[in-house]
Legacy VTK file of the C-alpha trace (Angstrom):
# vtk DataFile Version 3.0
C-alpha trace
ASCII
DATASET POLYDATA
POINTS 137 float
-17.543 1.776 4.596
-17.236 1.572 8.041
-14.925 0.537 10.725
-13.357 0.269 13.512
-10.388 0.921 16.324
-10.788 -0.849 19.676
-8.492 -0.675 22.877
-7.102 -3.959 24.337
-4.803 -2.739 26.434
-1.243 -0.473 26.603
-0.555 0.860 23.316
-2.844 -2.443 21.357
-5.399 -2.279 19.123
-7.544 -3.972 17.007
-8.952 -2.881 13.674
-12.331 -4.077 12.517
-13.446 -3.081 8.897
-16.814 -2.750 8.031
-16.315 -6.244 5.502
-16.091 -8.314 8.950
-12.183 -9.002 9.067
-9.093 -8.133 11.737
-5.918 -6.548 12.560
-4.328 -5.516 15.337
-2.027 -2.930 15.782
0.458 -2.003 18.474
2.696 0.559 18.700
7.272 0.661 19.651
7.936 -0.459 22.898
9.157 3.329 23.450
6.020 4.792 22.968
4.792 2.365 25.351
3.292 -0.883 23.025
4.800 -3.901 23.013
5.687 -4.872 19.029
2.215 -7.070 18.601
1.249 -5.653 15.535
2.168 -2.676 13.180
2.321 0.321 13.614
-0.687 2.738 12.094
1.744 4.450 9.601
3.121 1.098 8.343
-1.187 -0.501 7.964
-1.314 2.932 5.796
1.437 1.739 3.508
0.141 -1.108 3.400
-3.301 -0.092 2.549
-1.789 1.850 -0.728
0.017 -0.866 -2.261
-2.543 -3.389 -1.498
-5.096 -0.786 -3.530
-2.364 -0.409 -6.525
-1.739 -4.043 -6.450
-4.198 -4.814 -7.200
-5.382 -1.959 -9.790
-2.143 -3.490 -11.071
-2.683 -6.977 -11.328
-6.837 -6.261 -12.935
-5.354 -4.416 -15.701
-2.794 -6.420 -16.519
-5.636 -9.221 -16.180
-8.311 -7.509 -18.586
-5.343 -6.715 -21.042
-5.115 -10.838 -21.121
-1.187 -11.569 -19.564
-0.610 -14.437 -17.975
0.970 -12.946 -14.539
1.792 -14.757 -11.801
3.042 -13.089 -9.586
3.206 -8.987 -8.324
4.962 -7.727 -5.707
5.050 -4.384 -4.234
7.495 -2.626 -2.423
6.754 0.454 -0.390
8.859 2.887 0.728
8.696 6.591 2.204
10.035 9.217 3.798
7.776 11.263 7.005
8.237 14.903 8.582
10.429 16.011 11.158
7.822 17.225 12.977
4.098 16.851 13.958
1.903 16.282 12.837
4.733 13.222 11.116
3.264 12.775 7.092
5.019 11.642 4.339
6.130 13.304 2.684
7.914 11.630 -0.142
6.401 7.677 -1.429
8.002 5.135 -3.469
6.249 2.320 -5.425
8.894 -0.421 -7.124
6.582 -3.162 -8.806
8.057 -6.436 -9.343
5.412 -8.276 -12.231
6.504 -11.984 -13.090
5.200 -13.364 -15.733
4.944 -15.537 -19.255
5.093 -13.310 -22.224
3.830 -10.463 -19.885
4.051 -7.117 -22.427
6.360 -3.995 -21.208
5.122 -1.287 -21.873
1.259 -2.990 -20.874
2.957 -3.066 -17.191
4.071 0.511 -17.312
0.417 1.406 -18.432
-1.178 -0.061 -15.819
1.059 1.474 -13.667
0.615 4.440 -14.896
-3.321 3.784 -15.012
-3.423 3.049 -11.390
-1.281 6.244 -10.284
-3.311 8.390 -12.262
-6.644 7.171 -12.448
-7.244 4.459 -10.559
-6.217 4.157 -6.622
-7.860 6.135 -4.866
-5.424 5.538 -1.372
-2.778 7.890 -3.684
-4.779 10.015 -4.823
-5.616 10.761 -0.753
-1.990 9.978 0.461
-0.197 12.567 -2.636
-2.519 15.365 -1.164
0.874 15.618 0.753
3.501 13.157 -0.629
5.080 12.949 -3.446
4.338 10.038 -4.718
6.831 8.381 -7.713
5.792 4.709 -9.380
8.391 2.184 -11.394
8.494 -1.489 -11.894
10.445 -4.108 -12.636
9.232 -6.935 -15.807
10.607 -10.559 -14.799
9.731 -13.246 -17.262
LINES 1 138
137 0 1 2 3 4 5 6 7 8 9 10 11 12 13 14 15 16 17 18 19 20 21 22 23 24 25 26 27 28 29 30 31 32 33 34 35 36 37 38 39 40 41 42 43 44 45 46 47 48 49 50 51 52 53 54 55 56 57 58 59 60 61 62 63 64 65 66 67 68 69 70 71 72 73 74 75 76 77 78 79 80 81 82 83 84 85 86 87 88 89 90 91 92 93 94 95 96 97 98 99 100 101 102 103 104 105 106 107 108 109 110 111 112 113 114 115 116 117 118 119 120 121 122 123 124 125 126 127 128 129 130 131 132 133 134 135 136
């Protein structure tokens, strides 16, 4: 896997993935940015949320659960001193579907956290990561 990040100007960068997709990252105005894109540390949280959601949806689909929506709200705290690593991260999944089993959602969230989510496994080296979910039907 490869990625490339190119500086544009001020504190703006464009990230290019190995699969050919691009995303703009920028700093806050107080850091010299122009607020044109997500912050790099926000990208880490988005990656974690995407990775975990991918797992949960795939596991539920394989379990033949009729999900119609899956969202995850990711909240995090960072250390006060440099390097300001994430110290606590919480993922709150909101799953909606027709006749979806609460036990199967719990299992999917657990399997993602404990076995499948590579981003979670990396970030848990510095942060305590917790998970919960709400099932809507």
